[in-house]
C-alpha positions, 0 to 999 in steps of 0.5 A, a space after each residue: 500500500 502506497 502512503 501519500 504525504 498529506 501536507 499541502 503542496 507535497 507529492 512525496 509518498 512511501 514509494 518515492 523513497 521518503 519515510 512516512 510517519 503516522 501523526 495525530 492531527 486536529 483537522 476533521 478532514 484528516 483521519 488516523 490513517 493519514 501520514 506525513 513524510 520525513 521531509 517535514 521533520 528536523 533532527 531536533 523534532 525527534 526524541 533524543 533517546 529514540 534518535 540515539 537508538 536509531 543511530 546505533 542501529 537498534 531502532 528502525 527509522 519508522 519507530 522513532 517518536 517526535 518531540 512535538 506535533 504542534 508545528 506539524 499540525 499547523 503545516 498540515 492545516 496550512 493555517 496561521 497561528 491563532 489563539 486556541 479556544 474551547 469553541 474549536 472543540 467539536 460538540 458531538 461524537 461520531 463513533 465511526 471516526 475519531 482522531 486524537 487532538 494534542 491540546 497545545 495550551 495549559 491552564 494558568 492555574 494548574 501547571 501540568 503537562 498537556 495530555 492527549 485525549 480522544 474526541 469524536 469528530 462530526 461535520 454537523 454540529 446539530 446532531 445529538 446522540 440519544 444513546 450516549 452522553 456527550 462527553 470527552 472519550 479518552 482513548 486510553 485510561 488516564 494514569 493515576 498518581 501511583 502509575 506516574 508522577 504527572 497528575 491526571 487532569 479533568 478536562 470536563 470541569 476545567 475552564 481553558 485559559 485561551 489567553 496563554 500560548 507557548 509562543 507569547 510566553 516565550 517572547 515575553 519571558 525576561 532574560 533576567 528572569 531566566 537567569 534567576 531561574 537557572 541560578 535557583 536550579 544551580 543553588 538547589 542542585 548543590 544545596 543540602 537536602 533534609 528529610 522533614 515530616 509533613 506535620 513539622 512542615 505544616 507547622 511552619 505555616 500555622 501562623 499568618 505572617 500579617 495578623 499572627 492569627 491561626 491559618 488554614 494550611 494544607 498540601 495542595 499538590 504532591 508530585 514525587 519529591 515535589 510538594 506545594 503548600 497552600 496557606 489561607 488566613 480567614 481573619 485578614 484574607 492573606 493567601 500564599 503558596 509555597 513549594 519546596 523546589 523549583 521546576 524545570 521546563 515549568 512542569 518537572 520538579 528538579 529534585 525528581 530528576 536529580 533523584 533519578 540521576 543520583 540512583 543511576 550515576 551511583 550504580 544503584 538498582 532503582 527498585 531497591 533504592 526506591 523501595 528503601 525510601 518507600 519503607 522510610 516513608 519518604 515521598 519519591 518518584 515511581 520506578 516508571 518515572 525513573 525509567 522515563 528519566 533514564 531514557 530521556 535524560 540520564 542515558 544521553 548525558 552519560 553517553 555524551 560525557 563519555 564521548 567527550 572524555 574519550 575524545 580528550 583521551 584520543 587527542 592526548 594519545 595522538 600527541 604521544 610518540 609511537 603507537 598505542 600499547 593496549 590491553 584488551 579482554 572481554 567480559 560476559 554479562 552472565 556466567 557460562 556460555 549463554 551470555 546475552 551481552 559481551 563487553 570488550 574493553 581496551 586499556 592504554 597501558 601508558 596512561 592506565 585509562 579505558 580507551 574504548 568499550 564495545 558492547 556486543 549482543 549475542 544475537 549480532 554474532 553466531 554465538 556468545 563466544 564470538 562477542 570478543 572478536 567482534 568487539 575487538 574489530 569494532 575497537 580497531 575500526 574506531 582507532 583506524 578512523 582516528 588514524 591511530 596505530 597500535 604497536 602492542 596488543 596484550 590479550 588472553 589466549 583466545 584462538 579466534 582473536 590470535 588468528 585475526 590479529 596474526 592475519 590483520 594487525 601483525 602485517 601492519 607492525 602490531 606485536 601481539 602478546 599473551 597475558 602471563 596470568 591467563 597462561 599460568 592459570 591454565 597451567 596451575 589447573 593442570 598441575 592441581 589435577 595431575 598432583 591428585 593422581 596416583 604416584 604424582 603427589 610430588 607435583 604439588 611440591 613443585 607447583 609454586 616453583 613451576 608457576 614462578 619459573 613461568 613468570 621469571 621467563 617473561 620478566 627476564 626477557 624484556 625484548 620478548 625474543 620468542 627463541 629465548 622465551 622458549 629456551 628458558 621455559 623448556 630448561 625447567 624439565 632439566 632443572 627439576 631433575 638436577 640438570 642445569 646445562 641445556 642444549 639450546 644456544 639461547 639459554 645454555 646454563 641455568 642462571 641461579 648459583 649452585 644449589 647445595 645444602 640448605 639452599 635446596 628446599 625440595 627433593 629433585 625428581 628422578 629422571 624417567 620417573 612417572 612424576 617427571 614424565 607427567 611434568 614434561 608432558 604438560 610443560 612441553 605441549 606444542 600449543 603451550 610452548 607456542 603460547 610461551 613464545 608470546 608471553 608479554 614481558 612488561 605489560 599485562 591485563 591486571 588493570 582490566 581485571 580490576 575494571 571488570 571487578 568494578 563493573 560488578 558494582 554498576 552492572 551485577 551479573 544477577 540482574 538483567 538489563 536492556 542494551 542501553 541500560 547495560 551500555 550506560 552502566 558500563 560507561 559509568 564504570 569506565 568514567 569512574 575508573 578513568 577518574 580514579 586510575 592515576 590516584 595515589 594509593 593510600 598506604 595502611 600505615 599512612 592512614 593509621 598515622 593520620 588517624 592517630 594525629 587526628 586523635 591526638 589533636 582532638 583530645 590532647 587539650 586539657 579541659 578547663 
């Protein structure tokens, strides 16, 4: 079916390549099936969250929502701007045809966000229905206070203020008033907040400030953390209203948004935080409101901040000589091989900061085991666009990654090394399992020495020569049998002094014994020796392990998140890690010394 744009003078249609979008119109001649092409939309007309999801590829262009329908409605009707009055509302209802009307004006008495209502349209004004009352029919149930922080509005009983319009108020707003409001919001942001009981708060309005008589006071409006108190004096007629916080955009309480930001930015779970406040009796926002704030405000803020910080890090690295020295590893959002998300992170070892973070969903790749390779590819593509080369890459022993790096990056001059801890972890497990076999108990005595020898092999070879690394490692088989000369020209003799008397802590293994054969079979496996040739001599991935431990605070594995929810929390962890990565470590003795000095300074004075 071909959809044609209903704007006057526009000939675009869905068949001509222009995307069409269903809208809500006020003209009676336009039905709910009418559409408008994307030529009449601007980038700022769309919701920032939906637009961001579309740019990231997680929403199609047909599913993004617009911010405001007022400008589009005027363009469709091809009418000049006029004041809205209640006379323009239809007075009869046709059950066969309904269209949604967005009421573009608010009451001057109760400032709430305009709500969509469904009103029947009829071309003849004198027709009255005898089977049903003539009233406004809502297309969806009106939200109550428990479902949303926005209060419902009674359109039947309220008299519309036709003298108020958005354009007029924007033109009449004084610049100094806007600056005063901004200053008030800034002061509220950094001001201290206190928990006050309702009875104690209302007691402040018990006395009239003019005649000192007792007044009537009540909570006129409550919206999340926002409260408006009305005070009326029957003696002198004094009236006033007081609210505990300013509002953003004239309808959103500032502390409601600050509460959502505090929960999200600190890495807390919203259901737990809001349940805790509810048990305490503190009036706060609902979980639904938090997720709306998260989508519209906090997630775009986090992503924008990360992009700015990342650009600063990239500019800092461009000024350094030589290529990047990166440590990369992948983390799954759940244990096992059925993870939904895989997070690939790279850290620049010279500055110890997270350089890039890629979140890969398992549905984008054949299975969750491919998330690591896909994340690395995306990171390398990002660095290629920035024209930054990679001189050294330290990873674990993932075979897919090793093959891709060997074919794609090594020809360009990138050196690929393996992290020692990941290599030793597999060897330690094999030694533990072999030491439990019959007649192999002596392997448990040599386990620590074998692991130390692996670390010494890499640490004593600063240039990372693979021939020297292999020769040093294979000398272990002769050393445990009290043979300290070797056939390899790269490492002909052991580097330690003669071990005699008390310097010998363990018994040598007998040549040809079951224990020595078992150890030789594990140490000389071709794949393991090949991995030893790529051991990293200086840079490791321990910073990545610390970062992965930090992620558990912001995105624990026992909780499921949406893609943007997980991505935002990962970026929060990266921002937190980068901010604290180069801080000096506080030593325990220094901390104790500071405590003792404070104790002495506080209690050393003799009381009078």
